[in-house]
TORLO-469513 format. One line per 4 residues: number of its first residue (from 1); their letters; for each residue x, y, z of N, C-alpha, C. Coordinates in nm, 2 decimals. Example, Ala and Ser with C-alpha at 12.3 -4.5 7.8 and 13.67 -1.06 7.14 Angstrom:
<nodes>
1 = AS = 1.32/-0.57/0.78/1.23/-0.45/0.78/1.32/-0.33/0.78  1.28/-0.22/0.71/1.37/-0.11/0.71/1.29/0.00/0.79 $
</nodes>
This chain:
<nodes>
1 = MSTE = 3.87/0.64/-0.83/3.84/0.51/-0.72/3.68/0.51/-0.74  3.65/0.39/-0.73/3.51/0.38/-0.73/3.46/0.33/-0.59  3.35/0.36/-0.55/3.30/0.32/-0.42/3.16/0.23/-0.43  3.17/0.13/-0.37/3.04/0.04/-0.40/2.97/0.06/-0.25 $
5 = TQSP = 2.81/0.07/-0.30/2.72/0.10/-0.21/2.68/-0.07/-0.17  2.68/-0.11/-0.08/2.59/-0.25/-0.06/2.50/-0.22/0.07  2.38/-0.30/-0.01/2.27/-0.29/0.08/2.29/-0.38/0.21  2.23/-0.34/0.32/2.23/-0.45/0.43/2.15/-0.57/0.39 $
9 = KKLS = 2.21/-0.68/0.46/2.14/-0.81/0.42/2.04/-0.85/0.49  2.01/-0.77/0.60/1.91/-0.81/0.69/1.83/-0.68/0.74  1.70/-0.69/0.78/1.63/-0.57/0.83/1.57/-0.62/0.95  1.59/-0.57/1.06/1.54/-0.61/1.19/1.44/-0.50/1.21 $
13 = LVVF = 1.32/-0.52/1.25/1.24/-0.39/1.27/1.16/-0.44/1.43  1.19/-0.32/1.49/1.09/-0.32/1.63/0.98/-0.22/1.61  0.86/-0.33/1.63/0.73/-0.27/1.56/0.67/-0.24/1.72  0.68/-0.13/1.77/0.64/-0.07/1.92/0.49/0.00/1.89 $
17 = SGSF = 0.48/0.08/1.80/0.37/0.18/1.81/0.25/0.08/1.79  0.14/0.14/1.86/0.00/0.08/1.85/-0.10/0.14/1.75  -0.03/0.22/1.67/-0.11/0.28/1.57/-0.11/0.21/1.42  -0.23/0.17/1.39/-0.25/0.10/1.26/-0.17/0.13/1.15 $
21 = EKVH = -0.17/0.26/1.13/-0.09/0.30/1.01/0.05/0.27/1.00  0.12/0.27/1.14/0.26/0.26/1.15/0.28/0.09/1.16  0.20/0.02/1.23/0.23/-0.12/1.20/0.20/-0.17/1.05  0.10/-0.11/0.99/0.08/-0.13/0.82/0.20/-0.10/0.77 $
25 = YALV = 0.28/0.02/0.80/0.37/0.04/0.71/0.52/-0.03/0.73  0.52/-0.10/0.86/0.61/-0.17/0.90/0.62/-0.32/0.80  0.48/-0.36/0.78/0.46/-0.47/0.68/0.50/-0.42/0.54  0.48/-0.29/0.52/0.53/-0.24/0.38/0.67/-0.26/0.36 $
29 = MASA = 0.75/-0.20/0.48/0.88/-0.22/0.47/0.95/-0.33/0.47  0.89/-0.44/0.55/0.92/-0.57/0.57/0.90/-0.65/0.43  0.78/-0.66/0.38/0.74/-0.70/0.26/0.85/-0.67/0.15  0.89/-0.53/0.13/0.97/-0.49/0.03/1.09/-0.54/0.06 $
33 = ALAS = 1.16/-0.54/0.18/1.29/-0.59/0.20/1.28/-0.74/0.17  1.18/-0.82/0.19/1.21/-0.96/0.17/1.18/-0.97/0.03  1.11/-0.90/-0.06/1.10/-0.92/-0.18/1.25/-0.88/-0.27  1.32/-0.81/-0.20/1.44/-0.76/-0.26/1.56/-0.84/-0.20 $
37 = GRDV = 1.51/-0.96/-0.15/1.61/-1.05/-0.12/1.68/-1.04/0.00  1.63/-0.95/0.12/1.68/-0.94/0.25/1.62/-1.03/0.36  1.69/-1.07/0.43/1.62/-1.12/0.55/1.55/-1.03/0.63  1.43/-1.06/0.71/1.35/-0.97/0.79/1.33/-1.03/0.94 $
41 = TLFF = 1.34/-0.96/1.04/1.28/-1.00/1.16/1.19/-0.89/1.20  1.05/-0.91/1.24/0.95/-0.83/1.31/0.96/-0.86/1.43  0.99/-0.79/1.52/0.98/-0.77/1.67/0.87/-0.68/1.72  0.74/-0.76/1.75/0.64/-0.68/1.78/0.63/-0.67/1.94 $
45 = TMEA = 0.62/-0.55/2.00/0.63/-0.54/2.15/0.49/-0.43/2.18  0.47/-0.41/2.30/0.39/-0.32/2.37/0.26/-0.32/2.27  0.21/-0.19/2.26/0.07/-0.21/2.19/0.07/-0.26/2.04  0.19/-0.25/1.97/0.20/-0.32/1.85/0.15/-0.48/1.85 $
49 = SRAL = 0.19/-0.53/1.98/0.16/-0.68/1.97/0.03/-0.73/1.96  -0.08/-0.64/1.99/-0.19/-0.68/1.95/-0.21/-0.71/1.81  -0.13/-0.64/1.72/-0.15/-0.71/1.55/-0.16/-0.87/1.54  -0.06/-0.91/1.64/-0.03/-1.06/1.63/-0.15/-1.14/1.70 $
53 = LAPS = -0.25/-1.09/1.76/-0.33/-1.18/1.84/-0.45/-1.22/1.74  -0.49/-1.36/1.78/-0.60/-1.43/1.70/-0.72/-1.36/1.72  -0.81/-1.35/1.64/-0.79/-1.40/1.49/-0.74/-1.27/1.41  -0.78/-1.15/1.43/-0.74/-1.02/1.38/-0.72/-0.90/1.47 $
57 = GWRH = -0.63/-0.93/1.54/-0.62/-0.83/1.67/-0.60/-0.70/1.61  -0.53/-0.68/1.49/-0.49/-0.55/1.42/-0.61/-0.47/1.39  -0.72/-0.53/1.40/-0.84/-0.45/1.39/-0.89/-0.36/1.51  -0.82/-0.38/1.62/-0.83/-0.31/1.73/-0.71/-0.23/1.76 $
61 = LRTD = -0.61/-0.20/1.67/-0.53/-0.12/1.70/-0.58/0.03/1.67  -0.53/0.14/1.73/-0.60/0.26/1.74/-0.52/0.33/1.60  -0.61/0.45/1.56/-0.55/0.50/1.41/-0.51/0.65/1.46  -0.44/0.71/1.37/-0.39/0.82/1.40/-0.51/0.95/1.30 $
65 = AQGA = -0.58/0.87/1.23/-0.68/0.95/1.16/-0.81/0.98/1.26  -0.86/1.08/1.30/-0.95/1.10/1.38/-1.10/1.08/1.32  -1.16/0.96/1.39/-1.30/0.91/1.35/-1.30/0.81/1.28  -1.16/0.74/1.24/-1.13/0.61/1.16/-1.11/0.50/1.25 $
69 = TATS = -1.14/0.39/1.18/-1.09/0.26/1.26/-1.01/0.19/1.17  -0.94/0.10/1.22/-0.81/0.03/1.17/-0.89/-0.04/1.03  -1.01/-0.08/1.06/-1.08/-0.15/0.94/-1.12/-0.07/0.83  -1.16/0.07/0.87/-1.22/0.17/0.75/-1.06/0.20/0.68 $
73 = IDLS = -0.96/0.22/0.75/-0.85/0.26/0.69/-0.80/0.16/0.58  -0.82/0.03/0.64/-0.77/-0.07/0.55/-0.84/-0.10/0.43  -0.98/-0.07/0.44/-1.05/-0.07/0.33/-1.06/0.03/0.22  -1.00/0.14/0.30/-0.96/0.25/0.19/-0.85/0.25/0.13 $
77 = YAKR = -0.77/0.18/0.18/-0.61/0.14/0.14/-0.66/0.03/0.00  -0.75/-0.06/0.03/-0.78/-0.16/-0.06/-0.85/-0.10/-0.18  -0.92/0.03/-0.14/-1.00/0.06/-0.29/-0.91/0.16/-0.36  -0.76/0.19/-0.30/-0.69/0.27/-0.37/-0.57/0.18/-0.42 $
81 = GIGT = -0.58/0.03/-0.42/-0.47/-0.04/-0.46/-0.36/-0.05/-0.37  -0.37/-0.03/-0.26/-0.26/-0.05/-0.14/-0.28/-0.17/-0.10  -0.18/-0.23/-0.06/-0.20/-0.37/-0.01/-0.26/-0.36/0.16  -0.36/-0.46/0.17/-0.43/-0.46/0.30/-0.31/-0.50/0.42 $
85 = FEEL = -0.39/-0.52/0.52/-0.30/-0.56/0.63/-0.29/-0.70/0.62  -0.38/-0.77/0.59/-0.39/-0.93/0.56/-0.29/-0.97/0.44  -0.29/-0.88/0.33/-0.21/-0.92/0.22/-0.08/-0.89/0.26  -0.05/-0.78/0.34/0.11/-0.76/0.37/0.16/-0.88/0.46 $
89 = LGAC = 0.07/-0.90/0.56/0.11/-0.99/0.66/0.12/-1.13/0.60  0.05/-1.17/0.52/0.05/-1.29/0.44/0.18/-1.29/0.33  0.18/-1.19/0.29/0.33/-1.18/0.20/0.46/-1.20/0.28  0.45/-1.13/0.41/0.57/-1.14/0.48/0.58/-1.28/0.54 $
93 = ASLN = 0.48/-1.35/0.56/0.49/-1.48/0.61/0.54/-1.58/0.50  0.50/-1.56/0.36/0.49/-1.64/0.28/0.65/-1.61/0.21  0.70/-1.49/0.24/0.85/-1.46/0.21/0.95/-1.49/0.32  0.90/-1.55/0.41/0.97/-1.62/0.52/1.02/-1.54/0.64 $
97 = AKFM = 0.97/-1.40/0.66/0.97/-1.32/0.77/0.99/-1.38/0.89  1.05/-1.36/0.98/1.05/-1.41/1.10/0.98/-1.31/1.20  0.89/-1.38/1.26/0.81/-1.29/1.36/0.83/-1.34/1.51  0.85/-1.23/1.58/0.90/-1.24/1.71/0.78/-1.14/1.80 $
101 = VCEM = 0.72/-1.17/1.91/0.66/-1.11/2.00/0.71/-1.10/2.13  0.74/-1.00/2.18/0.79/-0.96/2.31/0.70/-1.02/2.44  0.79/-1.10/2.51/0.72/-1.14/2.63/0.67/-1.06/2.74  0.77/-0.95/2.75/0.75/-0.85/2.84/0.63/-0.76/2.80 $
105 = GLRA = 0.63/-0.71/2.66/0.55/-0.62/2.62/0.40/-0.70/2.63  0.38/-0.83/2.61/0.24/-0.90/2.63/0.24/-0.89/2.80  0.34/-0.92/2.88/0.28/-0.93/3.01/0.25/-0.78/3.07  0.31/-0.68/3.00/0.27/-0.53/3.06/0.14/-0.50/3.00 $
109 = LGLE = 0.09/-0.57/2.92/-0.06/-0.53/2.87/-0.14/-0.62/2.93  -0.12/-0.73/3.00/-0.21/-0.84/3.04/-0.23/-0.93/2.95  -0.15/-0.95/2.83/-0.21/-1.02/2.69/-0.11/-1.17/2.68  -0.04/-1.19/2.79/0.03/-1.30/2.78/-0.04/-1.43/2.77 $
113 = NQAT = -0.16/-1.45/2.81/-0.26/-1.57/2.79/-0.32/-1.56/2.66  -0.32/-1.43/2.59/-0.42/-1.44/2.47/-0.34/-1.52/2.36  -0.42/-1.58/2.28/-0.36/-1.66/2.13/-0.32/-1.56/2.04  -0.21/-1.62/1.98/-0.14/-1.54/1.87/-0.20/-1.62/1.74 $
117 = RDEL = -0.19/-1.56/1.63/-0.25/-1.60/1.50/-0.16/-1.75/1.48  -0.26/-1.85/1.44/-0.19/-1.99/1.44/-0.14/-2.00/1.30  -0.17/-1.93/1.18/-0.10/-1.95/1.07/0.04/-1.89/1.03  0.06/-1.80/1.14/0.22/-1.76/1.16/0.30/-1.82/1.26 $
121 = SIET = 0.41/-1.84/1.23/0.50/-1.90/1.31/0.55/-1.79/1.39  0.53/-1.77/1.53/0.56/-1.66/1.61/0.64/-1.71/1.71  0.76/-1.67/1.73/0.85/-1.67/1.87/0.83/-1.57/1.95  0.81/-1.62/2.07/0.80/-1.55/2.20/0.93/-1.54/2.26 $
125 = GGVV = 0.99/-1.41/2.30/1.09/-1.40/2.32/1.11/-1.24/2.39  1.24/-1.23/2.44/1.27/-1.08/2.51/1.37/-1.01/2.40  1.43/-0.89/2.47/1.50/-0.82/2.38/1.63/-0.89/2.35  1.68/-0.96/2.44/1.82/-1.04/2.40/1.79/-1.11/2.30 $
129 = TFLN = 1.68/-1.19/2.30/1.65/-1.29/2.19/1.64/-1.21/2.05  1.58/-1.10/2.05/1.58/-1.01/1.93/1.73/-0.95/1.90  1.79/-0.90/1.98/1.93/-0.87/1.95/2.02/-0.97/1.90  2.00/-1.07/1.96/2.08/-1.20/1.92/2.05/-1.24/1.79 $
133 = DAQQ = 1.92/-1.23/1.74/1.89/-1.24/1.59/1.94/-1.15/1.52  1.98/-1.03/1.54/2.03/-0.92/1.44/2.14/-0.97/1.39  2.19/-0.91/1.27/2.32/-0.94/1.21/2.39/-0.80/1.20  2.54/-0.83/1.21/2.64/-0.72/1.20/2.61/-0.64/1.08 $
137 = NGEM = 2.59/-0.69/0.97/2.56/-0.63/0.84/2.42/-0.60/0.82  2.34/-0.59/0.92/2.20/-0.55/0.91/2.16/-0.41/0.95  2.04/-0.37/0.93/2.00/-0.25/0.98/1.88/-0.28/1.08  1.86/-0.18/1.18/1.76/-0.20/1.27/1.67/-0.08/1.27 $
141 = LFI = 1.55/-0.10/1.27/1.45/0.01/1.25/1.34/0.01/1.38  1.34/0.12/1.43/1.21/0.13/1.55/1.10/0.19/1.51  0.99/0.14/1.50/0.86/0.19/1.46/0.76/0.21/1.54 $
</nodes>
């Protein structure tokens, strides 16, 4: 008897952490899923919401590496041939990832009046909107 393993058709990511490294890796996962033919929704909330602020709010994310900044880590990734934040974000956008930002998360941080990045199509919504976007045959990850 053979059993077929089927990959999920959609990946829904809750990007919660305000750590640059974790937000960066969420983009790595999203771009890989998109490149392999899956649909992806990235739902940014709480401190991770800063990554979508104009013009490059990700530079203000905290880091897990002592004494490092998001910019310095991103530059070190580039030197090692690892996709930069902007490259990964651009790849996700060009591969039609769905970007959402949590209105509650923005309000909790007092960021509801801050501009988000113009080059991205970002839907503002809540958890119910995100859950309604998820698919039965998809996977959901919390980062």
